[in-house]
All heavy atoms as TSV, in Angstrom:
chain	resi	resn	atom	element	x	y	z
A	1	MET	N	N	0.817	-1.181	-0.009
A	1	MET	CA	C	-0.013	0.030	-0.002
A	1	MET	C	C	0.889	1.187	-0.027
A	1	MET	O	O	1.834	1.357	0.733
A	1	MET	CB	C	-0.902	-0.029	1.230
A	1	MET	CG	C	-1.734	1.140	1.449
A	1	MET	SD	S	-3.295	0.886	0.612
A	1	MET	CE	C	-4.007	2.487	0.763
A	2	HIS	N	N	0.578	2.176	-0.837
A	2	HIS	CA	C	1.319	3.459	-0.908
A	2	HIS	C	C	0.942	4.356	0.171
A	2	HIS	O	O	-0.127	4.680	0.393
A	2	HIS	CB	C	1.047	4.050	-2.285
A	2	HIS	CG	C	1.810	5.338	-2.540
A	2	HIS	ND1	N	3.180	5.316	-2.706
A	2	HIS	CD2	C	1.437	6.608	-2.645
A	2	HIS	CE1	C	3.563	6.550	-2.926
A	2	HIS	NE2	N	2.556	7.362	-2.860
A	3	SER	N	N	1.993	4.866	0.904
A	3	SER	CA	C	1.724	5.792	1.967
A	3	SER	C	C	1.292	7.182	1.481
A	3	SER	O	O	1.830	7.663	0.478
A	3	SER	CB	C	3.001	5.941	2.825
A	3	SER	OG	O	2.799	6.958	3.844
A	4	LEU	N	N	0.352	7.782	2.072
A	4	LEU	CA	C	-0.106	9.114	1.656
A	4	LEU	C	C	0.874	10.168	1.964
A	4	LEU	O	O	0.950	11.225	1.284
A	4	LEU	CB	C	-1.455	9.426	2.288
A	4	LEU	CG	C	-2.640	8.553	1.833
A	4	LEU	CD1	C	-3.876	8.937	2.616
A	4	LEU	CD2	C	-2.915	8.749	0.363
A	5	MET	N	N	1.693	9.988	3.044
A	5	MET	CA	C	2.567	11.056	3.465
A	5	MET	C	C	4.042	10.651	3.042
A	5	MET	O	O	4.780	10.135	3.873
A	5	MET	CB	C	2.512	11.260	4.950
A	5	MET	CG	C	3.073	12.554	5.438
A	5	MET	SD	S	2.498	14.040	4.655
A	5	MET	CE	C	0.912	14.224	5.451
A	6	THR	N	N	4.370	10.938	1.845
A	6	THR	CA	C	5.771	10.697	1.348
A	6	THR	C	C	6.680	11.804	1.820
A	6	THR	O	O	6.284	12.823	2.267
A	6	THR	CB	C	5.726	10.580	-0.154
A	6	THR	OG1	O	5.385	11.859	-0.707
A	6	THR	CG2	C	4.782	9.521	-0.665
A	7	VAL	N	N	8.034	11.512	1.656
A	7	VAL	CA	C	9.019	12.576	1.990
A	7	VAL	C	C	8.774	13.812	1.177
A	7	VAL	O	O	8.822	14.894	1.677
A	7	VAL	CB	C	10.384	11.954	1.739
A	7	VAL	CG1	C	11.448	13.073	1.889
A	7	VAL	CG2	C	10.707	10.915	2.757
A	8	ARG	N	N	8.488	13.555	-0.046
A	8	ARG	CA	C	8.217	14.706	-1.000
A	8	ARG	C	C	7.055	15.573	-0.533
A	8	ARG	O	O	7.189	16.876	-0.445
A	8	ARG	CB	C	7.980	14.194	-2.375
A	8	ARG	CG	C	7.901	15.259	-3.452
A	8	ARG	CD	C	7.783	14.654	-4.808
A	8	ARG	NE	N	7.873	15.593	-5.789
A	8	ARG	CZ	C	7.971	15.473	-7.038
A	8	ARG	NH1	N	8.041	14.172	-7.522
A	8	ARG	NH2	N	7.988	16.465	-7.901
A	9	ARG	N	N	5.960	14.971	-0.122
A	9	ARG	CA	C	4.788	15.702	0.330
A	9	ARG	C	C	5.097	16.399	1.703
A	9	ARG	O	O	4.694	17.505	1.917
A	9	ARG	CB	C	3.578	14.722	0.470
A	9	ARG	CG	C	2.324	15.549	0.798
A	9	ARG	CD	C	1.117	14.661	0.641
A	9	ARG	NE	N	0.886	14.515	-0.786
A	9	ARG	CZ	C	0.243	13.413	-1.275
A	9	ARG	NH1	N	-0.273	12.547	-0.481
A	9	ARG	NH2	N	0.113	13.310	-2.604
A	10	ARG	N	N	5.793	15.678	2.634
A	10	ARG	CA	C	6.150	16.291	3.895
A	10	ARG	C	C	7.093	17.483	3.727
A	10	ARG	O	O	6.911	18.513	4.398
A	10	ARG	CB	C	6.889	15.274	4.793
A	10	ARG	CG	C	5.859	14.318	5.490
A	10	ARG	CD	C	6.596	13.578	6.655
A	10	ARG	NE	N	7.680	12.827	6.161
A	10	ARG	CZ	C	7.673	11.523	5.768
A	10	ARG	NH1	N	6.474	10.923	5.690
A	10	ARG	NH2	N	8.738	10.887	5.352
A	11	LYS	N	N	7.982	17.447	2.733
A	11	LYS	CA	C	8.871	18.582	2.428
A	11	LYS	C	C	8.068	19.833	1.941
A	11	LYS	O	O	8.324	20.909	2.290
A	11	LYS	CB	C	9.999	18.168	1.442
A	11	LYS	CG	C	11.046	17.308	2.081
A	11	LYS	CD	C	12.114	17.053	1.054
A	11	LYS	CE	C	13.221	16.208	1.674
A	11	LYS	NZ	N	14.375	15.972	0.776
A	12	LEU	N	N	7.109	19.548	1.065
A	12	LEU	CA	C	6.226	20.595	0.559
A	12	LEU	C	C	5.438	21.248	1.722
A	12	LEU	O	O	5.429	22.464	1.912
A	12	LEU	CB	C	5.306	20.080	-0.490
A	12	LEU	CG	C	4.278	21.112	-0.979
A	12	LEU	CD1	C	4.965	22.339	-1.663
A	12	LEU	CD2	C	3.290	20.451	-1.907
A	13	ILE	N	N	4.804	20.410	2.520
A	13	ILE	CA	C	4.006	20.909	3.645
A	13	ILE	C	C	4.944	21.590	4.633
A	13	ILE	O	O	4.558	22.721	5.151
A	13	ILE	CB	C	3.172	19.759	4.327
A	13	ILE	CG1	C	2.188	19.233	3.353
A	13	ILE	CG2	C	2.573	20.214	5.586
A	13	ILE	CD1	C	1.507	17.926	3.802
A	14	GLY	N	N	6.029	21.018	4.972
A	14	GLY	CA	C	6.838	21.606	5.954
A	14	GLY	C	C	7.517	22.980	5.462
A	14	GLY	O	O	7.630	23.890	6.295
A	15	THR	N	N	7.832	23.002	4.216
A	15	THR	CA	C	8.450	24.275	3.657
A	15	THR	C	C	7.393	25.415	3.743
A	15	THR	O	O	7.689	26.489	4.198
A	15	THR	CB	C	8.889	24.057	2.226
A	15	THR	OG1	O	9.888	22.984	2.229
A	15	THR	CG2	C	9.443	25.341	1.619
A	16	VAL	N	N	6.161	25.144	3.304
A	16	VAL	CA	C	5.062	26.169	3.431
A	16	VAL	C	C	4.828	26.523	4.913
A	16	VAL	O	O	4.704	27.729	5.144
A	16	VAL	CB	C	3.791	25.608	2.758
A	16	VAL	CG1	C	2.654	26.569	3.003
A	16	VAL	CG2	C	4.022	25.460	1.243
A	17	ALA	N	N	4.830	25.561	5.735
A	17	ALA	CA	C	4.543	25.885	7.184
A	17	ALA	C	C	5.682	26.671	7.792
A	17	ALA	O	O	5.414	27.615	8.523
A	17	ALA	CB	C	4.483	24.534	7.943
A	18	ILE	N	N	6.938	26.366	7.394
A	18	ILE	CA	C	8.032	27.155	7.947
A	18	ILE	C	C	8.046	28.615	7.449
A	18	ILE	O	O	8.225	29.535	8.170
A	18	ILE	CB	C	9.425	26.487	7.562
A	18	ILE	CG1	C	9.582	25.191	8.477
A	18	ILE	CG2	C	10.573	27.484	7.864
A	18	ILE	CD1	C	10.785	24.374	8.179
A	19	VAL	N	N	7.732	28.756	6.205
A	19	VAL	CA	C	7.680	30.182	5.632
A	19	VAL	C	C	6.561	30.942	6.325
A	19	VAL	O	O	6.742	32.097	6.723
A	19	VAL	CB	C	7.448	30.091	4.125
A	19	VAL	CG1	C	7.115	31.479	3.551
A	19	VAL	CG2	C	8.703	29.591	3.392
A	20	ILE	N	N	5.368	30.365	6.483
A	20	ILE	CA	C	4.269	31.055	7.101
A	20	ILE	C	C	4.590	31.333	8.595
A	20	ILE	O	O	4.392	32.438	9.061
A	20	ILE	CB	C	2.962	30.265	6.980
A	20	ILE	CG1	C	2.464	30.247	5.522
A	20	ILE	CG2	C	1.919	30.858	7.928
A	20	ILE	CD1	C	1.381	29.254	5.292
A	21	TYR	N	N	5.213	30.402	9.252
A	21	TYR	CA	C	5.579	30.523	10.647
A	21	TYR	C	C	6.586	31.640	10.862
A	21	TYR	O	O	6.473	32.463	11.691
A	21	TYR	CB	C	6.126	29.203	11.166
A	21	TYR	CG	C	6.904	29.284	12.438
A	21	TYR	CD1	C	6.163	29.647	13.662
A	21	TYR	CD2	C	8.182	29.049	12.592
A	21	TYR	CE1	C	6.848	29.710	14.877
A	21	TYR	CE2	C	8.892	29.155	13.825
A	21	TYR	CZ	C	8.189	29.487	14.960
A	21	TYR	OH	O	8.882	29.548	16.144
A	22	LEU	N	N	7.598	31.729	9.952
A	22	LEU	CA	C	8.632	32.767	10.085
A	22	LEU	C	C	8.034	34.131	9.800
A	22	LEU	O	O	8.453	35.086	10.465
A	22	LEU	CB	C	9.814	32.391	9.135
A	22	LEU	CG	C	10.714	31.431	9.654
A	22	LEU	CD1	C	11.847	31.103	8.586
A	22	LEU	CD2	C	11.367	31.782	10.976
A	23	ILE	N	N	7.157	34.257	8.790
A	23	ILE	CA	C	6.528	35.563	8.559
A	23	ILE	C	C	5.847	36.053	9.829
A	23	ILE	O	O	5.986	37.191	10.229
A	23	ILE	CB	C	5.695	35.509	7.325
A	23	ILE	CG1	C	6.445	35.278	6.059
A	23	ILE	CG2	C	4.745	36.734	7.200
A	23	ILE	CD1	C	5.655	35.044	4.785
A	24	VAL	N	N	4.972	35.199	10.320
A	24	VAL	CA	C	4.180	35.558	11.535
A	24	VAL	C	C	5.037	35.809	12.717
A	24	VAL	O	O	4.846	36.767	13.478
A	24	VAL	CB	C	3.116	34.452	11.842
A	24	VAL	CG1	C	2.368	34.703	13.158
A	24	VAL	CG2	C	2.110	34.406	10.716
A	25	TYR	N	N	6.035	34.948	12.941
A	25	TYR	CA	C	6.939	35.029	14.078
A	25	TYR	C	C	7.706	36.332	13.986
A	25	TYR	O	O	7.874	37.061	15.004
A	25	TYR	CB	C	7.909	33.856	14.146
A	25	TYR	CG	C	8.905	33.975	15.298
A	25	TYR	CD1	C	8.555	33.576	16.576
A	25	TYR	CD2	C	10.127	34.507	15.077
A	25	TYR	CE1	C	9.425	33.782	17.630
A	25	TYR	CE2	C	10.998	34.691	16.088
A	25	TYR	CZ	C	10.663	34.289	17.360
A	25	TYR	OH	O	11.523	34.381	18.416
A	26	CYS	N	N	8.272	36.652	12.896
A	26	CYS	CA	C	9.049	37.904	12.677
A	26	CYS	C	C	8.252	39.138	12.919
A	26	CYS	O	O	8.754	40.038	13.668
A	26	CYS	CB	C	9.750	37.919	11.334
A	26	CYS	SG	S	11.072	36.763	11.105
A	27	LEU	N	N	7.090	39.187	12.361
A	27	LEU	CA	C	6.246	40.352	12.590
A	27	LEU	C	C	5.879	40.458	14.070
A	27	LEU	O	O	5.904	41.603	14.647
A	27	LEU	CB	C	4.958	40.210	11.762
A	27	LEU	CG	C	5.173	40.402	10.234
A	27	LEU	CD1	C	3.882	40.141	9.501
A	27	LEU	CD2	C	5.686	41.793	9.875
A	28	ALA	N	N	5.542	39.392	14.720
A	28	ALA	CA	C	5.217	39.436	16.141
A	28	ALA	C	C	6.412	39.867	16.996
A	28	ALA	O	O	6.296	40.656	17.895
A	28	ALA	CB	C	4.666	38.067	16.608
A	29	ALA	N	N	7.581	39.317	16.666
A	29	ALA	CA	C	8.765	39.660	17.473
A	29	ALA	C	C	9.096	41.153	17.225
A	29	ALA	O	O	9.535	41.876	18.193
A	29	ALA	CB	C	9.942	38.785	17.012
A	30	MET	N	N	8.924	41.699	16.078
A	30	MET	CA	C	9.165	43.066	15.878
A	30	MET	C	C	8.208	43.959	16.622
A	30	MET	O	O	8.599	44.910	17.313
A	30	MET	CB	C	9.069	43.484	14.441
A	30	MET	CG	C	10.310	42.985	13.595
A	30	MET	SD	S	10.258	43.523	11.895
A	30	MET	CE	C	8.875	42.694	11.180
A	31	VAL	N	N	6.964	43.622	16.652
A	31	VAL	CA	C	5.982	44.407	17.375
A	31	VAL	C	C	6.153	44.351	18.841
A	31	VAL	O	O	6.192	45.393	19.583
A	31	VAL	CB	C	4.517	44.000	16.931
A	31	VAL	CG1	C	3.489	44.595	17.911
A	31	VAL	CG2	C	4.239	44.343	15.521
A	32	ILE	N	N	6.350	43.133	19.393
A	32	ILE	CA	C	6.608	42.994	20.776
A	32	ILE	C	C	7.865	43.638	21.211
A	32	ILE	O	O	7.935	44.335	22.193
A	32	ILE	CB	C	6.497	41.459	21.159
A	32	ILE	CG1	C	5.143	40.888	20.995
A	32	ILE	CG2	C	7.013	41.257	22.641
A	32	ILE	CD1	C	5.052	39.394	20.983
A	33	GLY	N	N	8.879	43.403	20.453
A	33	GLY	CA	C	10.171	43.971	20.758
A	33	GLY	C	C	10.204	45.487	20.770
A	33	GLY	O	O	10.820	46.107	21.673
A	34	ASP	N	N	9.494	46.068	19.823
A	34	ASP	CA	C	9.459	47.531	19.751
A	34	ASP	C	C	8.691	48.080	20.973
A	34	ASP	O	O	9.119	49.065	21.576
A	34	ASP	CB	C	8.838	47.927	18.427
A	34	ASP	CG	C	8.932	49.483	18.266
A	34	ASP	OD1	O	10.004	50.072	18.479
A	34	ASP	OD2	O	7.805	50.066	17.912
A	35	ALA	N	N	7.611	47.488	21.251
A	35	ALA	CA	C	6.740	48.002	22.323
A	35	ALA	C	C	7.343	47.694	23.696
A	35	ALA	O	O	7.294	48.565	24.574
A	35	ALA	CB	C	5.357	47.372	22.227
A	36	ALA	N	N	7.915	46.468	23.877
A	36	ALA	CA	C	8.381	46.113	25.226
A	36	ALA	C	C	9.743	46.637	25.533
A	36	ALA	O	O	10.070	46.794	26.760
A	36	ALA	CB	C	8.395	44.601	25.306
A	37	THR	N	N	10.537	46.939	24.571
A	37	THR	CA	C	11.948	47.328	24.858
A	37	THR	C	C	12.219	48.839	24.748
A	37	THR	O	O	13.423	49.164	24.796
A	37	THR	CB	C	12.905	46.499	24.013
A	37	THR	OG1	O	12.662	46.851	22.663
A	37	THR	CG2	C	12.744	45.056	24.122
A	38	MET	N	N	11.235	49.624	24.546
A	38	MET	CA	C	11.507	51.077	24.346
A	38	MET	C	C	12.301	51.682	25.519
A	38	MET	O	O	13.157	52.448	25.245
A	38	MET	CB	C	10.174	51.823	24.206
A	38	MET	CG	C	9.543	51.747	22.780
A	38	MET	SD	S	8.121	52.749	22.787
A	38	MET	CE	C	8.157	53.336	21.151
A	39	GLN	N	N	11.968	51.326	26.719
A	39	GLN	CA	C	12.666	51.884	27.810
A	39	GLN	C	C	13.891	51.109	28.288
A	39	GLN	O	O	14.562	51.493	29.232
A	39	GLN	CB	C	11.689	52.030	29.068
A	39	GLN	CG	C	11.191	50.772	29.665
A	39	GLN	CD	C	9.978	50.130	28.838
A	39	GLN	OE1	O	9.620	50.649	27.853
A	39	GLN	NE2	N	9.393	49.102	29.465
A	40	TRP	N	N	14.253	50.134	27.607
A	40	TRP	CA	C	15.363	49.282	27.991
A	40	TRP	C	C	16.702	49.744	27.503
A	40	TRP	O	O	17.762	49.324	27.995
A	40	TRP	CB	C	15.199	47.740	27.494
A	40	TRP	CG	C	14.065	47.044	28.088
A	40	TRP	CD1	C	13.191	47.477	29.019
A	40	TRP	CD2	C	13.703	45.648	27.865
A	40	TRP	NE1	N	12.312	46.498	29.318
A	40	TRP	CE2	C	12.595	45.399	28.619
A	40	TRP	CE3	C	14.223	44.756	26.957
A	40	TRP	CZ2	C	11.951	44.181	28.595
A	40	TRP	CZ3	C	13.538	43.476	26.968
A	40	TRP	CH2	C	12.466	43.208	27.784
A	41	GLY	N	N	16.732	50.650	26.544
A	41	GLY	CA	C	17.981	51.118	25.981
A	41	GLY	C	C	18.509	50.222	24.940
A	41	GLY	O	O	17.980	49.175	24.673
A	42	GLY	N	N	19.665	50.601	24.411
A	42	GLY	CA	C	20.218	49.846	23.233
A	42	GLY	C	C	20.688	48.448	23.602
A	42	GLY	O	O	20.411	47.481	22.882
A	43	LEU	N	N	21.283	48.263	24.803
A	43	LEU	CA	C	21.769	46.917	25.227
A	43	LEU	C	C	20.559	45.915	25.391
A	43	LEU	O	O	20.569	44.814	25.035
A	43	LEU	CB	C	22.595	47.005	26.410
A	43	LEU	CG	C	23.191	45.710	26.999
A	43	LEU	CD1	C	24.040	45.041	25.913
A	43	LEU	CD2	C	23.941	45.904	28.235
A	44	GLY	N	N	19.535	46.439	26.079
A	44	GLY	CA	C	18.333	45.620	26.331
A	44	GLY	C	C	17.630	45.210	25.034
A	44	GLY	O	O	17.245	44.083	24.893
A	45	GLN	N	N	17.552	46.189	24.115
A	45	GLN	CA	C	17.014	45.879	22.812
A	45	GLN	C	C	17.832	44.814	22.088
A	45	GLN	O	O	17.302	43.942	21.485
A	45	GLN	CB	C	16.833	47.138	21.961
A	45	GLN	CG	C	15.722	48.021	22.460
A	45	GLN	CD	C	15.644	49.287	21.674
A	45	GLN	OE1	O	16.567	49.716	21.047
A	45	GLN	NE2	N	14.450	49.887	21.674
A	46	ALA	N	N	19.138	44.978	22.122
A	46	ALA	CA	C	20.061	44.095	21.422
A	46	ALA	C	C	19.897	42.718	22.018
A	46	ALA	O	O	19.848	41.711	21.266
A	46	ALA	CB	C	21.502	44.530	21.508
A	47	LEU	N	N	19.813	42.537	23.323
A	47	LEU	CA	C	19.666	41.237	23.931
A	47	LEU	C	C	18.270	40.688	23.607
A	47	LEU	O	O	18.243	39.452	23.316
A	47	LEU	CB	C	19.771	41.375	25.438
A	47	LEU	CG	C	21.176	41.725	25.975
A	47	LEU	CD1	C	21.159	41.929	27.448
A	47	LEU	CD2	C	22.165	40.547	25.587
A	48	PHE	N	N	17.194	41.473	23.602
A	48	PHE	CA	C	15.866	40.911	23.229
A	48	PHE	C	C	15.920	40.368	21.816
A	48	PHE	O	O	15.426	39.275	21.538
A	48	PHE	CB	C	14.776	41.958	23.383
A	48	PHE	CG	C	13.509	41.512	22.910
A	48	PHE	CD1	C	12.652	40.672	23.679
A	48	PHE	CD2	C	13.079	41.832	21.615
A	48	PHE	CE1	C	11.475	40.248	23.155
A	48	PHE	CE2	C	11.810	41.365	21.118
A	48	PHE	CZ	C	11.077	40.547	21.881
A	49	PHE	N	N	16.367	41.181	20.933
A	49	PHE	CA	C	16.338	40.763	19.531
A	49	PHE	C	C	17.290	39.697	19.188
A	49	PHE	O	O	17.048	38.877	18.269
A	49	PHE	CB	C	16.557	41.967	18.569
A	49	PHE	CG	C	15.328	42.808	18.521
A	49	PHE	CD1	C	15.307	44.151	19.071
A	49	PHE	CD2	C	14.150	42.388	17.947
A	49	PHE	CE1	C	14.145	44.900	18.995
A	49	PHE	CE2	C	12.957	43.172	17.819
A	49	PHE	CZ	C	12.995	44.417	18.388
A	50	ALA	N	N	18.380	39.540	19.948
A	50	ALA	CA	C	19.318	38.417	19.797
A	50	ALA	C	C	18.521	37.106	20.231
A	50	ALA	O	O	18.597	36.058	19.581
A	50	ALA	CB	C	20.539	38.572	20.531
A	51	ALA	N	N	17.820	37.215	21.341
A	51	ALA	CA	C	17.120	36.033	21.881
A	51	ALA	C	C	15.964	35.694	20.935
A	51	ALA	O	O	15.725	34.497	20.611
A	51	ALA	CB	C	16.610	36.293	23.232
A	52	ALA	N	N	15.273	36.664	20.485
A	52	ALA	CA	C	14.127	36.509	19.544
A	52	ALA	C	C	14.605	35.978	18.265
A	52	ALA	O	O	13.906	35.188	17.561
A	52	ALA	CB	C	13.391	37.785	19.350
A	53	GLY	N	N	15.808	36.329	17.880
A	53	GLY	CA	C	16.388	35.866	16.611
A	53	GLY	C	C	16.740	34.371	16.619
A	53	GLY	O	O	16.800	33.716	15.594
A	54	LEU	N	N	16.876	33.806	17.787
A	54	LEU	CA	C	17.224	32.372	18.006
A	54	LEU	C	C	16.005	31.579	18.424
A	54	LEU	O	O	15.957	30.289	18.292
A	54	LEU	CB	C	18.350	32.212	18.900
A	54	LEU	CG	C	19.723	32.856	18.537
A	54	LEU	CD1	C	20.730	32.720	19.677
A	54	LEU	CD2	C	20.239	32.177	17.279
A	55	ALA	N	N	14.982	32.168	18.946
A	55	ALA	CA	C	13.851	31.453	19.569
A	55	ALA	C	C	12.967	30.713	18.582
A	55	ALA	O	O	12.322	29.712	18.943
A	55	ALA	CB	C	12.998	32.435	20.326
A	56	TRP	N	N	13.083	31.047	17.234
A	56	TRP	CA	C	12.216	30.335	16.271
A	56	TRP	C	C	12.881	28.958	15.900
A	56	TRP	O	O	12.193	28.146	15.276
A	56	TRP	CB	C	12.089	31.134	15.021
A	56	TRP	CG	C	13.374	31.501	14.339
A	56	TRP	CD1	C	14.287	32.485	14.594
A	56	TRP	CD2	C	13.946	30.782	13.250
A	56	TRP	NE1	N	15.322	32.424	13.764
A	56	TRP	CE2	C	15.196	31.331	12.887
A	56	TRP	CE3	C	13.534	29.642	12.564
A	56	TRP	CZ2	C	16.012	30.924	11.902
A	56	TRP	CZ3	C	14.362	29.154	11.550
A	56	TRP	CH2	C	15.571	29.768	11.203
A	57	LEU	N	N	14.140	28.810	16.202
A	57	LEU	CA	C	14.865	27.593	15.722
A	57	LEU	C	C	14.284	26.275	16.284
A	57	LEU	O	O	14.220	25.327	15.434
A	57	LEU	CB	C	16.319	27.710	16.082
A	57	LEU	CG	C	17.145	28.699	15.152
A	57	LEU	CD1	C	18.544	28.884	15.672
A	57	LEU	CD2	C	17.188	28.155	13.781
A	58	PRO	N	N	14.004	26.096	17.520
A	58	PRO	CA	C	13.536	24.746	17.990
A	58	PRO	C	C	12.308	24.224	17.153
A	58	PRO	O	O	12.342	23.059	16.770
A	58	PRO	CB	C	13.177	25.015	19.464
A	58	PRO	CG	C	14.062	26.115	19.823
A	58	PRO	CD	C	14.159	27.036	18.663
A	59	LEU	N	N	11.376	25.021	16.963
A	59	LEU	CA	C	10.210	24.587	16.196
A	59	LEU	C	C	10.538	24.272	14.710
A	59	LEU	O	O	10.108	23.307	14.147
A	59	LEU	CB	C	8.991	25.647	16.153
A	59	LEU	CG	C	7.746	25.198	15.480
A	59	LEU	CD1	C	7.180	23.915	16.074
A	59	LEU	CD2	C	6.730	26.267	15.502
A	60	ALA	N	N	11.387	25.119	14.151
A	60	ALA	CA	C	11.776	24.891	12.776
A	60	ALA	C	C	12.631	23.633	12.692
A	60	ALA	O	O	12.483	22.874	11.696
A	60	ALA	CB	C	12.620	26.005	12.237
A	61	MET	N	N	13.387	23.278	13.706
A	61	MET	CA	C	14.281	22.099	13.674
A	61	MET	C	C	13.332	20.830	13.782
A	61	MET	O	O	13.610	19.836	13.137
A	61	MET	CB	C	15.276	22.124	14.829
A	61	MET	CG	C	16.409	23.142	14.553
A	61	MET	SD	S	17.494	23.472	15.857
A	61	MET	CE	C	17.510	22.120	16.925
A	62	LEU	N	N	12.293	20.979	14.654
A	62	LEU	CA	C	11.325	19.826	14.725
A	62	LEU	C	C	10.646	19.623	13.356
A	62	LEU	O	O	10.462	18.406	12.938
A	62	LEU	CB	C	10.318	20.143	15.745
A	62	LEU	CG	C	10.802	20.021	17.207
A	62	LEU	CD1	C	9.708	20.483	18.162
A	62	LEU	CD2	C	11.193	18.588	17.543
A	63	LEU	N	N	10.273	20.699	12.685
A	63	LEU	CA	C	9.615	20.525	11.356
A	63	LEU	C	C	10.571	19.920	10.354
A	63	LEU	O	O	10.171	19.036	9.628
A	63	LEU	CB	C	9.169	21.898	10.847
A	63	LEU	CG	C	7.717	22.334	11.347
A	63	LEU	CD1	C	7.469	23.809	10.970
A	63	LEU	CD2	C	6.718	21.454	10.683
A	64	VAL	N	N	11.805	20.353	10.354
A	64	VAL	CA	C	12.787	19.795	9.430
A	64	VAL	C	C	13.040	18.308	9.760
A	64	VAL	O	O	13.069	17.485	8.791
A	64	VAL	CB	C	14.099	20.616	9.493
A	64	VAL	CG1	C	15.166	19.888	8.691
A	64	VAL	CG2	C	13.830	21.969	8.918
A	65	ARG	N	N	13.081	17.958	10.979
A	65	ARG	CA	C	13.263	16.530	11.372
A	65	ARG	C	C	12.073	15.716	10.831
A	65	ARG	O	O	12.221	14.603	10.348
A	65	ARG	CB	C	13.418	16.377	12.852
A	65	ARG	CG	C	13.677	14.924	13.249
A	65	ARG	CD	C	13.894	14.842	14.727
A	65	ARG	NE	N	15.073	15.551	15.088
A	65	ARG	CZ	C	15.310	16.013	16.349
A	65	ARG	NH1	N	14.355	15.836	17.263
A	65	ARG	NH2	N	16.363	16.726	16.625
A	66	TRP	N	N	10.861	16.242	10.987
A	66	TRP	CA	C	9.704	15.544	10.570
A	66	TRP	C	C	9.737	15.450	8.985
A	66	TRP	O	O	9.331	14.464	8.441
A	66	TRP	CB	C	8.434	16.343	10.958
A	66	TRP	CG	C	7.133	15.821	10.347
A	66	TRP	CD1	C	6.495	14.696	10.758
A	66	TRP	CD2	C	6.412	16.357	9.341
A	66	TRP	NE1	N	5.358	14.534	9.963
A	66	TRP	CE2	C	5.233	15.517	9.071
A	66	TRP	CE3	C	6.563	17.494	8.474
A	66	TRP	CZ2	C	4.291	15.875	8.093
A	66	TRP	CZ3	C	5.636	17.807	7.523
A	66	TRP	CH2	C	4.502	16.950	7.334
A	67	MET	N	N	10.126	16.500	8.323
A	67	MET	CA	C	10.207	16.496	6.855
A	67	MET	C	C	11.164	15.416	6.348
A	67	MET	O	O	11.019	14.825	5.241
A	67	MET	CB	C	10.658	17.896	6.327
A	67	MET	CG	C	9.580	18.936	6.470
A	67	MET	SD	S	10.209	20.639	6.373
A	67	MET	CE	C	11.156	20.621	4.868
A	68	GLN	N	N	12.282	15.240	7.073
A	68	GLN	CA	C	13.311	14.244	6.582
A	68	GLN	C	C	13.084	12.821	7.008
A	68	GLN	O	O	13.817	11.908	6.565
A	68	GLN	CB	C	14.631	14.655	7.172
A	68	GLN	CG	C	15.130	16.014	6.701
A	68	GLN	CD	C	15.356	16.042	5.163
A	68	GLN	OE1	O	15.749	15.046	4.586
A	68	GLN	NE2	N	15.059	17.138	4.583
A	69	ARG	N	N	11.993	12.599	7.761
A	69	ARG	CA	C	11.657	11.207	8.107
A	69	ARG	C	C	11.438	10.321	6.904
A	69	ARG	O	O	10.668	10.718	5.959
A	69	ARG	CB	C	10.433	11.224	9.047
A	69	ARG	CG	C	10.221	9.897	9.869
A	69	ARG	CD	C	9.063	10.111	10.734
A	69	ARG	NE	N	7.800	10.204	9.951
A	69	ARG	CZ	C	6.669	10.760	10.380
A	69	ARG	NH1	N	6.653	11.316	11.615
A	69	ARG	NH2	N	5.689	10.848	9.616
A	70	PRO	N	N	11.999	9.121	6.847
A	70	PRO	CA	C	11.806	8.278	5.680
A	70	PRO	C	C	10.483	7.735	5.518
A	70	PRO	O	O	9.705	7.704	6.499
A	70	PRO	CB	C	12.832	7.143	5.927
A	70	PRO	CG	C	13.161	7.166	7.360
A	70	PRO	CD	C	12.919	8.530	7.860
A	71	ASP	N	N	10.132	7.391	4.270
A	71	ASP	CA	C	8.824	6.894	3.970
A	71	ASP	C	C	8.687	5.483	4.667
A	71	ASP	O	O	9.618	4.772	4.752
A	71	ASP	CB	C	8.637	6.648	2.490
A	71	ASP	CG	C	8.488	7.901	1.774
A	71	ASP	OD1	O	8.084	8.901	2.418
A	71	ASP	OD2	O	8.805	7.952	0.532
A	72	GLU	N	N	7.419	5.182	5.128
A	72	GLU	CA	C	7.182	3.853	5.660
A	72	GLU	C	C	6.818	2.993	4.518
A	72	GLU	O	O	6.062	3.434	3.633
A	72	GLU	CB	C	6.020	3.958	6.657
A	72	GLU	CG	C	6.418	4.511	8.018
A	72	GLU	CD	C	5.767	5.941	8.179
A	72	GLU	OE1	O	4.726	6.116	7.619
A	72	GLU	OE2	O	6.389	6.749	8.928
A	73	PRO	N	N	7.253	1.751	4.526
A	73	PRO	CA	C	6.946	0.863	3.401
A	73	PRO	C	C	5.493	0.429	3.332
A	73	PRO	O	O	4.750	0.462	4.185
A	73	PRO	CB	C	7.810	-0.322	3.708
A	73	PRO	CG	C	8.322	-0.234	5.043
A	73	PRO	CD	C	8.172	1.135	5.489
């Protein structure tokens, strides 16, 4: 029986999901960062945006791991 969720289909779904996730995440991080860090000064803003710049990675890594999972026979 042919599996419905092939590597090729998972890669397509995962790629679209990552792009949508990053667009929403970046916009949210910019809005939150701008509003929340106004009084923190330059160093506080730099630390927030450095942390926000790395915080998207765990979910993206899980999606990529799912995308690379081999097909079941």
